[in-house]
C-alpha atoms as one frame of an Amber mdcrd trajectory, in Angstrom:
protein
  18.794  -4.075  10.334  18.888  -3.391   6.380  16.090  -3.322   3.685  16.098
  -2.945   0.566  13.100  -0.506   0.200  13.796   0.106  -3.834  13.400  -3.108
  -4.262  10.397  -3.953  -2.108   8.551  -1.074  -3.266   9.167  -2.659  -6.755
   8.065  -6.538  -5.723   4.544  -4.567  -4.298   4.392  -2.639  -7.974   4.670
  -6.372  -9.893   1.940  -7.517  -7.182  -0.281  -4.587  -7.314  -0.294  -5.681
 -11.344  -0.697  -8.947 -10.747  -3.623  -8.201  -8.342  -5.260  -5.556 -11.056
  -5.000  -8.380 -13.590  -6.682 -10.712 -11.509  -9.360  -8.693 -10.952  -9.853
  -8.073 -14.288 -10.333 -11.524 -15.906  -9.915 -14.073 -13.094 -12.476 -12.399
 -10.905 -14.886 -10.024 -12.245 -17.535 -12.418 -13.509 -17.148 -14.491  -9.944
 -17.859 -11.138  -7.358 -20.732  -8.815  -7.194 -20.735  -5.208  -7.731 -19.679
  -4.520  -4.017 -16.992  -7.463  -4.055 -14.591  -5.531  -7.449 -15.362  -2.239
  -6.083 -13.647  -3.603  -3.298 -10.598  -5.045  -5.025 -10.714  -1.589  -7.711
  -9.873  -0.032  -4.485  -7.469  -2.310  -2.964  -5.223  -2.701  -6.097  -5.313
   1.167  -6.774  -4.044   2.304  -3.437  -1.746  -0.449  -3.604  -0.405   1.281
  -7.158  -0.374   4.449  -4.696   1.684   3.673  -1.650   4.093   1.064  -3.965
   4.802   4.078  -6.037   5.230   6.355  -3.245   7.326   3.046  -0.609   9.796
   3.128  -4.238  10.497   6.869  -3.821  10.545   6.240   0.112  12.918   3.826
  -0.605  15.091   6.209  -2.608  15.009   9.430  -0.080  15.855   6.817   2.374
  19.311   5.687   0.203  20.048   9.344  -0.079  20.414  10.325   3.659  17.010
  11.990   4.089  14.197   9.588   4.981  14.466   7.297   8.076  13.720   3.563
   7.087  10.991   3.627  10.156   8.420   5.666   7.426   9.003   2.498   4.628
   8.072   0.032   7.343   4.332   2.320   8.566   3.729   2.567   4.542   4.457
  -1.550   4.233   2.587  -2.061   7.947  -0.368   0.298   5.607  -0.274  -2.146
   2.484  -0.607  -5.248   3.768  -3.551  -3.634   6.605  -5.447  -1.249   3.859
  -5.410  -3.623   0.008  -5.241  -6.829   2.110  -8.851  -6.155   4.108 -10.489
  -5.373   0.756  -8.768  -8.368  -1.070 -10.111 -10.186   1.867 -13.342  -8.834
   1.825 -13.896  -8.691  -1.764 -12.899 -12.517  -1.901 -15.467 -13.154   0.493
 -13.746 -13.540   4.183 -16.111 -11.719   6.708 -16.682  -7.895   6.363 -16.278
  -7.557   9.512 -12.469  -7.012   8.360 -13.554  -3.497   7.104 -12.292  -2.433
  10.272  -9.166  -2.613   9.708  -9.613  -0.745   6.787  -9.132   2.404   8.855
  -6.196   1.022  10.030  -3.882   0.842   7.084  -5.593   4.737   6.203  -3.862
   5.705   9.402  -1.015   4.306   8.626  -0.777   5.888   4.870  -1.542   9.163
   6.423   0.801   8.773   9.591   3.413   7.936   6.751   3.108  11.373   4.014
   2.532  13.527   7.345   6.227  11.934   8.976   7.485  11.829   5.272   6.801
  16.018   4.955   7.886  16.991   8.300  11.504  15.286   7.882  11.514  16.991
   4.513  11.245  19.866   5.603  13.939  20.139   7.838  16.128  19.148   4.780
  18.147  22.400   4.184  19.101  22.572   0.277
């Protein structure tokens, strides 16, 4: 399956901007301080890892990294950011148990990338 991770990274960034704006303008008056903090944390990590996904997409295009790393990052975004957003919107707090799965996927992807890049000669 040939996926354009540069495009997906850019789409993630666009969604992160929209979510940040929605949190600041649409939800600020409706959320508790705790919920707003969850939303802001989700948005912050969304930006970091969407930018990272863009970089990984470039490394994939240059044949320095396998596409599986991008998949791990994308699933990390879905689990980490998604669970925080859902909790902020009033879904059950047990979703917080999913958040560390996303964080673990982030760590796995970045360590995996470090190992792959350490093997690159040049």
